[in-house]
C-alpha positions in Angstrom: -4.1 56.4 -62.0 -3.1 54.2 -64.9 -3.8 51.1 -62.9 -7.4 51.9 -62.1 -8.9 50.4 -65.3 -7.1 47.1 -64.7 -8.4 47.1 -61.1 -11.9 47.6 -62.3 -11.5 44.9 -65.0 -10.2 42.3 -62.5 -12.9 43.2 -60.0 -15.7 43.1 -62.5 -14.7 39.8 -64.0 -14.6 38.1 -60.6 -17.8 39.9 -59.3 -19.7 38.4 -62.2 -18.5 34.9 -61.4 -21.1 32.8 -59.5 -18.4 30.6 -57.9 -17.0 33.7 -56.1 -20.2 34.2 -54.3 -20.3 30.5 -53.2 -17.4 31.4 -50.9 -20.0 33.2 -48.8 -21.1 29.8 -47.4 -17.8 28.8 -45.8 -17.3 32.3 -44.4 -20.8 32.2 -42.8 -20.4 28.7 -41.6 -17.1 29.4 -39.7 -18.5 32.6 -38.2 -21.8 31.0 -37.2 -19.8 28.2 -35.3 -18.2 30.9 -33.2 -21.4 33.0 -32.8 -22.9 30.6 -30.3 -20.5 30.5 -27.3 -20.7 29.9 -23.5 -19.4 33.5 -22.9 -21.6 36.1 -21.4 -23.9 37.9 -24.0 -21.9 40.8 -25.4 -22.6 42.8 -28.7 -18.9 42.5 -29.4 -19.3 38.7 -29.9 -20.7 39.4 -33.4 -17.6 41.2 -34.5 -15.4 38.5 -32.9 -17.2 35.7 -34.7 -17.0 37.6 -38.0 -13.3 38.2 -37.5 -12.8 34.5 -37.1 -14.6 33.9 -40.4 -12.3 36.5 -42.0 -9.3 34.4 -41.2 -10.2 31.8 -43.9 -9.5 34.6 -46.4 -6.1 33.1 -46.5 -7.3 29.9 -48.2 -10.0 31.7 -50.2 -7.3 33.9 -51.8 -5.7 30.8 -53.3 -8.8 30.1 -55.3 -9.2 33.7 -56.4 -5.6 34.6 -57.2 -3.3 31.6 -57.8 -3.7 31.9 -61.6 -3.8 35.7 -61.8 -0.5 35.9 -63.6 0.6 32.4 -64.5 -2.8 31.8 -66.0 -2.3 34.6 -68.5 1.2 33.5 -69.2 0.1 29.9 -70.1 -2.7 31.2 -72.3 -0.6 33.9 -73.9 -3.0 36.7 -73.0 -0.3 38.3 -70.8 1.2 39.8 -74.0 -1.9 41.8 -74.5 -1.9 43.1 -70.9 1.8 43.8 -71.1 1.3 45.7 -74.4 -0.7 48.4 -72.6 1.0 51.5 -71.2 1.0 49.9 -67.8 4.4 48.9 -66.4 4.8 45.3 -65.1 4.7 46.5 -61.5 1.4 48.3 -62.2 0.1 45.1 -63.8 0.9 43.2 -60.6 -0.6 45.9 -58.4 -3.8 46.2 -60.5 -4.4 42.4 -60.6 -3.7 42.0 -56.9 -5.8 44.9 -55.8 -8.8 44.1 -58.1 -8.9 40.5 -56.9 -8.4 41.5 -53.3 -11.4 43.8 -53.5 -13.5 41.1 -55.2 -12.5 38.6 -52.5 -13.9 41.0 -49.9 -17.4 40.7 -51.5 -18.4 37.2 -50.3 -16.8 38.0 -46.9 -18.9 41.2 -46.7 -22.1 39.3 -47.5 -21.2 36.8 -44.8 -20.5 39.5 -42.3 -23.8 41.1 -43.1 -25.6 37.9 -42.4 -23.6 37.3 -39.2 -24.3 40.9 -38.0 -28.1 40.4 -38.5 -28.0 37.1 -36.7 -25.8 38.3 -33.9 -27.9 41.4 -33.5 -30.9 39.3 -32.7 -29.0 37.5 -30.0 -26.6 40.0 -28.5 -27.7 43.4 -29.8 -26.1 45.5 -32.4 -22.3 45.9 -32.2 -20.8 49.3 -31.5 -20.3 51.4 -34.7 -16.7 52.6 -34.4 -15.2 49.1 -33.6 -17.4 47.6 -36.3 -16.1 50.1 -39.0 -12.6 49.5 -37.9 -13.1 45.8 -38.1 -14.4 46.1 -41.7 -11.4 48.1 -42.7 -9.0 45.6 -41.1 -10.8 42.7 -42.8 -10.6 44.5 -46.2 -6.8 45.0 -45.6 -6.5 41.3 -44.8 -8.2 40.4 -48.1 -5.8 42.6 -50.0 -2.8 41.2 -48.1 -3.5 37.6 -49.1 -4.5 38.7 -52.6 -1.1 40.4 -52.9 0.7 37.4 -51.5 -0.8 34.8 -53.8 -0.6 37.1 -56.8 3.1 37.6 -56.0 3.5 33.8 -56.0 1.6 33.5 -59.3 4.1 36.0 -60.8 7.1 33.9 -60.0 6.0 30.3 -60.8 6.2 28.5 -64.2 3.0 26.5 -64.1 -0.5 26.5 -62.6 0.2 23.4 -60.6 3.3 24.9 -59.0 1.3 28.0 -58.3 -1.4 26.1 -56.5 1.0 24.0 -54.5 3.3 26.8 -53.5 0.3 29.1 -52.6 -1.3 26.4 -50.4 2.1 25.6 -48.7 2.8 29.3 -48.1 -0.6 30.0 -46.7 -0.5 27.0 -44.4 3.0 27.8 -43.2 2.0 31.3 -42.3 -1.0 30.0 -40.4 1.1 27.6 -38.5 4.1 29.9 -38.1 3.3 31.3 -34.6 2.9 27.8 -33.2 6.1 26.6 -34.8 8.0 29.5 -33.4 7.0 28.4 -29.9 8.6 25.0 -30.7 11.7 26.7 -32.0 11.9 28.9 -28.9 11.7 25.8 -26.6 14.4 24.0 -28.6 16.9 27.0 -28.6 16.3 28.1 -25.0 15.6 24.7 -23.4 12.6 26.3 -21.6 9.1 24.9 -21.8 6.5 27.5 -22.9 3.1 27.4 -21.3 0.5 29.2 -23.4 -1.3 30.0 -20.1 1.8 31.7 -18.5 4.5 32.1 -21.1 7.9 33.6 -20.2 8.1 37.4 -20.1 10.4 37.5 -23.1 9.5 40.4 -25.5 11.1 38.6 -28.5 8.9 35.5 -27.8 5.8 37.7 -27.8 7.0 39.5 -30.9 7.4 36.2 -32.7 3.7 35.5 -32.1 2.6 38.7 -33.8 4.8 38.9 -37.0 2.5 37.0 -39.3 -0.7 38.3 -41.1 -3.4 36.4 -39.2 -1.8 37.0 -35.8 -1.3 40.7 -36.5 -4.9 40.9 -37.8 -6.2 39.4 -34.6 -4.2 41.7 -32.4 -5.7 44.7 -34.3 -9.2 43.4 -34.0 -8.7 42.7 -30.2 -7.6 46.3 -29.8 -10.7 47.6 -31.7 -12.9 45.5 -29.3 -11.1 46.8 -26.3 -9.9 43.3 -25.4 -6.5 42.3 -24.0 -3.6 43.0 -26.3 -3.0 39.5 -27.6 -2.7 37.7 -31.0 -5.2 35.0 -30.1 -8.8 34.5 -31.2 -11.4 36.8 -29.6 -12.8 34.0 -27.4 -9.3 33.4 -26.0 -8.8 37.1 -25.6 -12.0 37.4 -23.7 -10.9 34.7 -21.3 -7.2 35.7 -21.3 -7.1 36.6 -17.6 -10.4 35.1 -16.3 -8.7 31.9 -14.9 -5.8 33.5 -13.2 -3.4 33.2 -16.1 -1.8 35.9 -18.3 -1.6 34.1 -21.6 0.0 36.2 -24.3 -1.9 39.4 -23.1 0.9 42.0 -23.3 -0.4 44.4 -20.6 -0.8 41.6 -18.1 2.8 40.5 -18.6 4.7 43.8 -19.4 2.5 46.4 -17.7 1.2 49.6 -19.1 4.4 50.5 -21.0 5.4 47.4 -23.1 8.0 47.6 -25.8 6.8 49.6 -28.8 6.9 46.5 -31.1 4.2 44.8 -28.9 1.7 47.6 -29.2 -1.5 47.4 -31.3 -0.4 50.1 -33.7 2.8 48.1 -34.5 0.5 45.2 -35.3 -1.2 47.5 -37.8 2.2 48.4 -39.3 2.9 44.7 -39.6 -0.2 44.3 -41.7 0.9 47.2 -43.9 4.3 45.5 -44.4 2.7 42.3 -45.4 0.5 44.2 -47.9 3.5 45.7 -49.6 6.6 43.5 -49.2 5.6 40.3 -51.1 4.3 42.2 -54.1 7.4 44.5 -54.1 9.7 41.5 -54.1 7.7 39.8 -56.9 7.7 43.0 -58.9 11.5 43.0 -58.9 11.5 39.6 -60.4 8.6 40.1 -62.7 10.2 43.2 -64.3 13.2 41.1 -65.5 11.7 37.9 -66.8 10.8 37.0 -70.4 7.0 36.5 -70.3 7.1 34.3 -73.4 9.3 31.7 -71.8 8.9 29.5 -68.7 10.4 30.7 -65.5 13.3 28.8 -64.1 12.0 27.9 -60.7 13.8 26.4 -57.7 12.3 23.1 -58.5 13.7 23.2 -62.0 17.1 24.1 -60.7 16.9 21.4 -58.1 16.0 18.8 -60.7 19.0 19.7 -62.9 21.3 19.4 -59.9 20.5 15.7 -59.7 22.6 13.5 -62.0 20.7 12.4 -65.1 21.4 8.7 -64.1 19.6 9.3 -60.7 16.6 10.9 -62.4 16.4 8.0 -64.9 16.7 5.5 -62.1 13.8 7.1 -60.2 11.6 7.2 -63.3 12.3 3.5 -63.9 11.6 2.6 -60.3 8.2 4.4 -60.5 7.4 3.0 -63.9 8.3 -0.6 -63.3 5.4 -1.6 -61.0 2.8 0.0 -63.3 4.4 -1.8 -66.3 4.2 -5.1 -64.5 0.5 -4.5 -63.7 -0.3 -3.7 -67.4 1.7 -6.7 -68.6 0.0 -9.0 -66.2 -3.4 -7.8 -67.4 -2.5 -8.2 -71.0 -1.7 -11.9 -70.4 -5.1 -12.7 -68.9 -6.7 -12.9 -72.3 -9.4 -10.5 -71.3 -11.7 -9.0 -74.0 -10.0 -6.1 -75.7 -12.8 -3.7 -74.8 -12.0 -4.3 -71.1 -8.4 -3.1 -71.6 -9.2 -0.2 -74.0 -8.2 2.2 -71.2 -4.6 1.1 -71.1 -3.1 3.5 -73.7 -4.6 6.5 -71.9 -3.4 5.2 -68.6 0.1 4.6 -69.9 0.3 8.1 -71.4 -1.1 9.8 -68.3 1.1 7.7 -65.9 4.3 8.5 -67.9 3.7 12.2 -67.7 3.0 12.1 -63.9 5.8 9.7 -63.2 8.3 12.1 -64.8 7.1 15.1 -62.8 8.6 16.4 -59.6 5.5 15.3 -57.7 6.5 11.7 -57.4 9.8 12.2 -55.6 8.2 14.9 -53.4 5.5 12.4 -52.4 8.2 9.8 -51.6 10.4 12.2 -49.5 7.4 13.5 -47.6 6.2 10.0 -46.9 9.5 9.0 -45.4 9.7 12.2 -43.3 6.1 11.8 -42.1 6.5 8.1 -41.0 9.7 9.0 -39.1 7.9 11.9 -37.5 5.0 9.6 -36.5 7.5 7.0 -35.1 9.3 9.7 -33.0 6.0 11.1 -31.6 4.4 7.8 -30.8 2.6 7.5 -27.5 3.9 5.1 -24.8 0.4 3.5 -24.7 0.7 2.9 -28.5 3.9 0.9 -28.0 2.4 -1.0 -25.1 -0.7 -1.9 -27.1 0.6 -2.5 -30.6 4.2 -3.6 -30.0 6.1 -4.0 -33.3 2.9 -3.1 -35.3 3.4 0.5 -34.1 5.4 0.9 -37.2 2.3 0.1 -39.3 0.2 2.5 -37.2 2.7 5.2 -38.1 1.6 4.8 -41.7 -1.9 5.9 -41.0 -1.5 9.7 -40.9 1.0 9.9 -43.8 -1.4 7.9 -46.0 -4.4 9.9 -45.0 -2.8 13.3 -45.6 -0.5 12.7 -48.5 -2.9 10.3 -50.2 -5.4 13.2 -50.2 -3.2 16.2 -51.0 -1.0 14.5 -53.6 -4.0 13.2 -55.4 -5.7 16.6 -55.6 -2.6 18.5 -56.6 -1.4 16.0 -59.2 -4.8 15.3 -60.7 -7.1 18.3 -60.4 -6.4 19.3 -64.0 -6.7 15.8 -65.5 -9.5 16.7 -67.8 -9.7 20.5 -67.8 -6.1 21.0 -68.9 -6.7 19.0 -72.1 -9.9 21.0 -72.7 -8.1 24.3 -72.3 -5.3 23.3 -74.7 -7.5 21.5 -77.2 -5.7 18.2 -76.8 -8.9 16.6 -75.6 -10.1 16.5 -79.3 -7.2 14.2 -80.2 -7.9 12.0 -77.2 -11.6 11.6 -78.0 -11.0 11.1 -81.7 -9.4 7.7 -81.0 -11.5 4.5 -80.9 -11.3 4.7 -77.1 -14.7 5.5 -75.5 -15.1 8.4 -73.2 -15.8 6.0 -70.3 -12.5 4.3 -71.0 -10.7 7.6 -71.1 -12.0 8.5 -67.6 -11.1 5.0 -66.3 -7.6 5.3 -67.7 -7.0 8.7 -66.1 -8.2 7.5 -62.7 -6.1 4.4 -62.8 -3.0 6.4 -63.8 -3.5 8.9 -61.1 -4.0 6.2 -58.5 -0.8 4.5 -59.4 1.1 7.7 -59.8 0.5 8.5 -56.1 0.4 4.9 -54.8 3.9 3.8 -56.1 6.0 6.6 -54.6 3.9 6.5 -51.4 4.5 2.8 -51.1 8.2 3.3 -51.6 8.2 5.8 -48.8 6.3 3.5 -46.5 8.7 0.7 -47.2 11.7 2.9 -46.3 9.9 4.2 -43.2 8.8 0.7 -42.3 12.4 -0.5 -42.5 13.5 2.2 -40.1 10.6 1.2 -37.8 11.8 -2.5 -37.8 15.2 -1.4 -36.5 13.5 0.4 -33.7 10.5 -1.8 -32.8 11.2 -5.1 -34.5 9.4 -6.9 -37.4 5.7 -6.2 -37.8 3.0 -8.5 -39.0 3.2 -9.0 -42.8 -0.5 -9.8 -42.9 -1.4 -6.5 -41.3 1.1 -4.7 -43.6 -0.5 -6.1 -46.7 -4.0 -5.2 -45.3 -3.0 -1.6 -44.6 -1.5 -1.2 -48.1 -4.7 -2.7 -49.7 -7.0 -0.3 -47.8 -4.6 2.5 -48.6 -4.9 1.7 -52.3 -8.7 1.8 -52.1 -8.5 5.2 -50.3 -6.2 6.5 -53.1 -8.5 5.1 -55.8 -11.5 6.9 -54.1 -9.6 10.2 -54.1 -8.4 9.8 -57.6 -12.0 9.0 -58.9 -13.3 12.0 -57.0 -10.6 14.4 -58.3 -10.8 13.3 -61.9 -14.6 13.4 -61.7 -14.5 17.0 -60.3 -12.2 17.9 -63.2 -15.0 17.0 -65.6 -17.3 19.5 -64.0 -14.8 22.4 -64.5 -14.4 24.4 -67.7 -11.3 26.3 -66.5 -8.3 25.5 -64.3 -9.5 28.1 -61.8 -12.8 26.3 -61.3 -11.0 22.9 -61.2 -8.8 24.3 -58.4 -11.8 25.6 -56.6 -13.5 22.2 -56.7 -10.2 20.6 -55.7 -9.8 22.9 -52.7 -13.4 22.3 -51.8 -12.8 18.5 -51.8 -9.8 19.0 -49.6 -11.8 21.1 -47.2 -14.8 18.8 -47.0 -12.7 15.7 -46.6 -10.2 17.1 -44.2 -12.8 18.9 -42.1 -15.6 16.4 -42.3 -15.9 15.8 -38.6 -16.3 19.5 -37.9 -18.8 19.9 -40.8 -20.7 16.8 -39.7 -20.9 18.3 -36.2 -22.4 21.5 -37.5 -24.9 19.7 -39.8 -26.0 17.3 -37.0 -26.5 20.2 -34.6 -28.5 22.1 -37.2 -30.8 19.3 -38.4 -31.1 17.1 -35.3 -30.8 19.1 -32.2 -28.7 22.2 -31.3 -28.3 20.8 -27.8 -27.3 17.3 -28.9 -24.4 16.1 -26.7 -21.8 15.9 -29.5 -18.9 15.5 -27.1 -20.5 12.5 -25.4 -23.3 11.3 -27.7 -25.6 8.4 -26.9 -25.3 5.2 -28.9 -26.9 6.8 -32.0 -26.4 4.6 -35.1 -27.2 7.5 -37.6 -24.7 9.8 -35.9 -21.8 7.4 -36.0 -22.6 6.2 -39.6 -22.8 9.7 -41.0 -19.7 10.7 -39.1 -17.6 8.2 -41.0 -19.1 8.9 -44.5 -15.9 10.5 -45.8 -13.0 8.7 -47.5 -10.5 9.7 -44.8 -12.7 8.5 -42.0 -13.5 5.3 -43.8 -9.8 4.7 -44.2 -9.2 5.4 -40.5 -12.0 2.9 -39.5 -10.5 0.1 -41.8 -6.9 0.7 -40.7 -7.8 0.9 -37.0 -9.6 -2.4 -37.4 -6.6 -4.0 -39.0 -4.4 -2.6 -36.3 -6.7 -3.8 -33.6 -7.1 -0.5 -31.8 -10.9 -0.2 -31.9 -13.8 0.7 -34.1 -13.2 4.4 -34.6 -13.1 7.0 -37.4 -10.4 9.0 -35.7 -6.6 8.3 -35.7 -5.2 5.3 -33.9 -3.6 7.5 -31.3 -6.9 9.2 -30.4 -8.7 5.9 -30.3 -6.2 4.4 -27.9 -6.4 7.5 -25.7 -10.1 7.4 -25.6 -10.3 3.7 -24.7 -7.6 4.1 -22.1 -9.6 7.0 -20.5 -13.0 5.3 -20.7 -12.9 4.5 -17.0 -12.2 8.1 -16.1 -15.3 10.1 -15.2 -13.8 13.1 -17.1 -13.1 11.2 -20.3 -15.7 13.2 -22.2 -13.0 15.8 -22.6 -11.5 13.5 -25.2 -14.9 12.9 -26.9 -15.7 9.2 -26.6 -18.1 9.8 -29.4 -15.2 9.0 -31.7 -15.0 5.4 -30.7 -17.9 3.0 -31.2 -16.6 0.5 -28.7 -16.8 3.0 -25.9 -20.1 4.7 -26.7 -21.9 1.4 -27.4 -20.5 -0.4 -24.4 -23.3 -2.6 -23.1 -25.3 -2.2 -26.3 -25.5 -4.2 -29.5 -23.3 -2.6 -32.2 -25.4 -2.3 -35.4 -24.0 -4.2 -38.4 -23.6 -1.0 -40.5 -21.1 0.2 -37.9 -18.9 -3.0 -38.2 -15.4 -2.0 -39.3 -15.3 -4.2 -42.3 -18.3 -2.3 -43.7 -16.0 0.7 -44.1 -14.1 -1.3 -46.8 -17.4 -2.0 -48.6 -18.3 1.7 -48.4 -15.0 2.6 -49.9 -15.6 0.2 -52.8 -19.2 1.4 -53.2 -18.0 5.0 -53.1 -15.4 4.4 -55.9 -18.1 2.8 -58.0 -20.6 5.6 -57.5 -18.1 8.3 -58.2 -16.7 6.5 -61.2 -20.2 6.1 -62.7 -21.0 9.7 -62.1 -17.7 10.8 -63.7 -18.3 8.6 -66.8 -21.8 9.9 -67.2 -20.7 13.5 -66.9 -17.8 13.1 -69.4 -20.1 11.4 -71.9 -22.7 14.2 -71.8 -20.7 17.4 -71.8 -19.6 19.4 -74.8 -15.8 19.2 -74.7 -15.3 22.2 -77.1 
């Protein structure tokens, strides 16, 4: 086949990369978390745990494949590849297949480790199902490699490729849950996951997406009930008198053909072919030397030029006011040497599509939070419920927007060579880093603040005026949170020599920050005591302190303190639920270990767990990350 050399080249390039093998760690970590269960010992548990680890192939594929095509288009090397006898479709297939096979390498290493560990606990898994599982997992790696490569072939920039890939992977992962919500809205019938309606189309909607079809195939290989759920849920599908989404238990031994396991395998095959085929139709027609006209480009040009200029001015004005105010303070010139860099960086980011997207998503997120507010939240907070609705949008958008807008802050200039012009000015490298961090912070903070103001205004009409003091406090803490993320993202960019590595570090930061409570639980179980009661821990100062050592958790602690809902690193809604259920003997189901006030009831709360300390930790974190970023940028060879 003509495509074989390209497959080998892509596979070899990735297999020699050290960062690819680092992916073994998250694969093993996820699988190991599911390897220890309360289920009866069974050799199949090893395969089940490994299959759960394989599901994060979806996110790993973004790191491996999001620049597979657009990266070569930006560098110009695509002309060399396209100049070979290969057709453009063969180029797509070769790149996707080579990277998919390479992506299977760290997963295979993690599966080997899990198999050895599981074998010591439950015995060796049966050979035939194990081989089938390996083939299904390899197919899943190729499916997501094809999907992300297809996206890379249709976007016009690395940033858009990363954003669209993450959005697509996330939507596919959430699709089965969202279809349940749509079913309830269109039919007016509530759906219980324990005993769902016997509607074949409802069951089919839960098996149409890659991860769900993959789980259905693995469950069939393990001789478990025919369901799209995780293996543990499949093991317990009928144990408590419920049917769940087990097809045989609901439809009998002759279900519709599209609910059989072999149809799930065909679904996987369709996902392996369709995205790449659609992308190939587009890729064959485009001019590889020119940017692609994407949907976002067309959307931007649909807006009147006056509206686009107005938005740019609205975003630019607050930053200009800040710089003007600083210039009038008669500070030493060396203290403000960063301002030209900050002005240039901010102007570029303010004119991008990212700022209006952040604004729109913030408004939608606040409205969503207001509509889904708990009755107990309104009773406790009153009009300040509007400010509580800011918490989740700030935490999520303040993290994701900062990463996506800023992950190439340094490495992009290194790749293009523009960094030589920046560093040839009298501005020191430390000031360059500081300017980029400040620009990124304001580029996210300003549209986010506008969105909060619009959402807050809607909340006033619904719940009345909120406290202006708390409002200012929440905005101040949010700004510190954004500054922490900006410093971390720009700092990580200094450690990367390519955009792919910068994206890998950015996704790692997203994962660690977003999943810190799960990671913390695993680390604490490993190094303290595997039997430690993590759902209902004792008043352990070290446990609670380390649990909140993440910017998102620190922001939650500080904002919960300002809102008056308790000393907690979880969301305000969870904190209120836990405090309300504290008198219930079964309240451990909500994990009171998330709220210091509940766990330390009757004990003296240590000073390091005081809520205001979270603000100091945010400031200290910004200082440490900033210092590390400056040191790194001063010592690296930028050429």
